[in-house]
N, C-alpha and C positions, 0 to 999 in steps of 0.2 A: 900308343896313339899320338904322342907328341911328335915323334919323328915323321909321321905320315902327313902332318899338317904344315910342316915347315915351308914347303914350296907352294902348294896350291892354295891353301887357305888365305894366306896373307894377301894374295892378289885378287881373290874373289871378293871378299868382304871385310877382311880383318884390318885392312889398311885405310879404310875410308869411312865417311859418315856423311849423311845428307843434310842434317840440320845442325851443324856445328856452329858454335858461337864465336864470332870473330872478336879479337880484342883490338886494342888501338895500336898495336905494334905492326905497322905495315911500312916496308921499304919499297916505295913506288918506283924508285929509280932502278933498283935491282929486280923488281917485279917478283917479290916473294912476300907472303903474309903469314902471320902466325895464327893458327886456328886453335881454339880450346875445345876439346872434346868432353862431352857431358854424358852421364848415365842416361840411357833412354834414346840417345841419338840413333837414328836409323842408319844402317850401313849403306855405303855405296855399292851398287851391284853392277856398275857399267864402267868401262867397257868389259863385258864378261869374257873371261878366258875359257871357262867351262860353264855351260848353262845350269843355273841354279835358281830355284824360285826364291825371290826376295821375301824377307819376313814382312808381314803387313801389320797395320795398326790394330786390326781385329785380333790377330794372333797375339800381339803384345798385351792386349786386354785379357785374353785367356791366360797368358803367362802370369799376369799380375794376380788373377784369382787363384791360380795354382800355388804361387808363392805365398800369398796372404793366408790361404787356408792351411798351409803347412808350416807357417811361422818362418819362412825363409826371407832374407833381406832383398826385396824386390828392387829397391832404389840404388843398388850398388853395382849394376851391370849394364853393358851394352848388349842387347839381344841380337843374335845372329841368325839362328835357325829355330824352327819349331816344326815338329812332326807329330802326326796322329795316326795310330794304327789300332786295329782290333786283333787281339790275340786269341789263345785258347779259351774256350768257354765264354766267348764274346767279351773278354776282358778288354779294357781300354788302356792302351799304352801310349803315353805322350812323352816326348823328349824335347828338351830345351838346351840349346847351346848358347853360351854367353861369355863375353870377356869381362872380368872384374875390374873395378877401380880400387886403387890402393893409394892412400894419401891424396885422394882427389885426382889421380892421374890414371889413364887407361893402361892396362896390361895387354899389349898387342898380341893377337894370335894365341891367347891363353886357352881358349876353347874349353871352358868348364861345362861339363855335361850333366844335366839334371834329368833323371828318369822318374816318371810318375806311372803308377799302375792303379787304375780306377780312381784317379785323382789323389792318390797317396804317394808322397815322396818316398822313393826307393833308394836309400843311401847305399845299400850293398851293390847295386848295379850302376850307380852313378860314377862319374869320373871327375873328382874335385881335387885338383892339385893345390897344395898350400905353397904360395909364393912369398918369398921374404926379400924386401928391398934392402940395400946396404945401409940406409939411414932414412931419415924423414925430410931430407932436403928436397923441396919441389921447385927450386929456382933453376931457371935455364941459364947455362953458362957459355953457350955458343951463339954468335951473332947471326942474324938472318942472312947477311952477306956472305958469311962463311958457309952456311948451310946450302945456299944456292950454288956456291963454287964446288962444294962437296958432292952435291947431286950431279953436276955436270961431269965431275971427275969419275964418279963411280956408276953412272947410269948404264954404261955398256955392260956391267957385270950382271944386270938384272935380265938375264937371258930367259927365254922360254924354250924348254926341250921336252922331248917325249912325244907321245901321241903319234899322229900321222907324220909329223915333221921331225921325227926323232933324228933322222940322218942329217938334218940341216937346222940347227937351233936358230931361233930368232934373236938378233943382238940389236937392242935399241941404240940409235946413234945420238951422241951428245949434240950434234949439230941440229938435230930435229927439235931440240928443246931450248936452244939458245934464245929464242924470242917467246917462250912460253912462260906464263906466270905460274909460280909454284906456291905450294902451301907447306907449312911445317907445323908438326904437332908434337908436343912433349909428352912422353909417357914412359912405360917400362917395357922391357922385353926379357925373356928368359935368357940368361947368359949362354945356355947351351946352344942358342941359335947363332952365336957369333962365329963366323967362319974360322975354321982351324982351331977351335977351342977344345979344351978338355974338361969343361965344367959339367957338373951333374945337374940334373933338373932341380928346380925349386928356388934358384937364386936369381934375383932380378938385377938388371942394370938400367939406369936411366938413359934414355935415347931420344933422338928426334926422328920422326917419320917424315920424309920429304917426298912429295909426289907433285904432279901437275894439279892445278886447281880443279876441284870437282872430279877427280879421277882416282883410280887405285893402282894404275900401272903406267910406267914402271915405278917402283918404290926403292928409295935409298934410305938406309938407316945410318945415323950418325951418333956415336956415343957422346953424351953430354959432358963427360968428365975430361976426355982427352981428344975429342974430335975425330976419332977413327971412324971411317965410313965404309960401307959396302952395299952393293946392289943386291936386292932380294931376288934370288933365282926362283923360277917357277918350273915345276916338274908336272907334266901331264901324263897320267897312266896310259 
């Protein structure tokens, strides 16, 4: 499942949030600001690459009830999707997809999946990956100015391919974003998502997610430890 979300999920909702808290670190001259993501922030669903129904406040209320009734830690996630279906014998099947927070930082694109049958948590059918950060350091080590330059350097890597346009991938132009304000959010990502890596799932690296303000595409990731950047490719089935 992890491999299938690496392209599509990030650009749909995994990279953004609608009610993020701004801190006071803003470089107005370079037009980039740091955003702090909090559990419960609603994901950004625009501009959509693929049509998806955004999660609603009412659905989050339902999720809170499910988590509370089953002794699950509701306040440690950003909730991405909720679905409700009836199964055999009129059983009720509910599924919740969420990104966890570790050390107070979001794990981008983690997609933990919680399944409930008739309101009871089904651990055997859920998908809950255990993620381990390298340490507990949550300090950012890259400047906003550097993050902006890294975005412009790598944004053309954030191509969209597949679907009807498979023969001609879309390549975003750095020139189109030279006068665009950007936002940068500190968090974690599974090391298996780093291009050209040989890492196994379950090990995190601290990174910056850089996008245009109030948008989720294109997305550039920058490692916080060494400044390595890459554009997040999107694959449409």
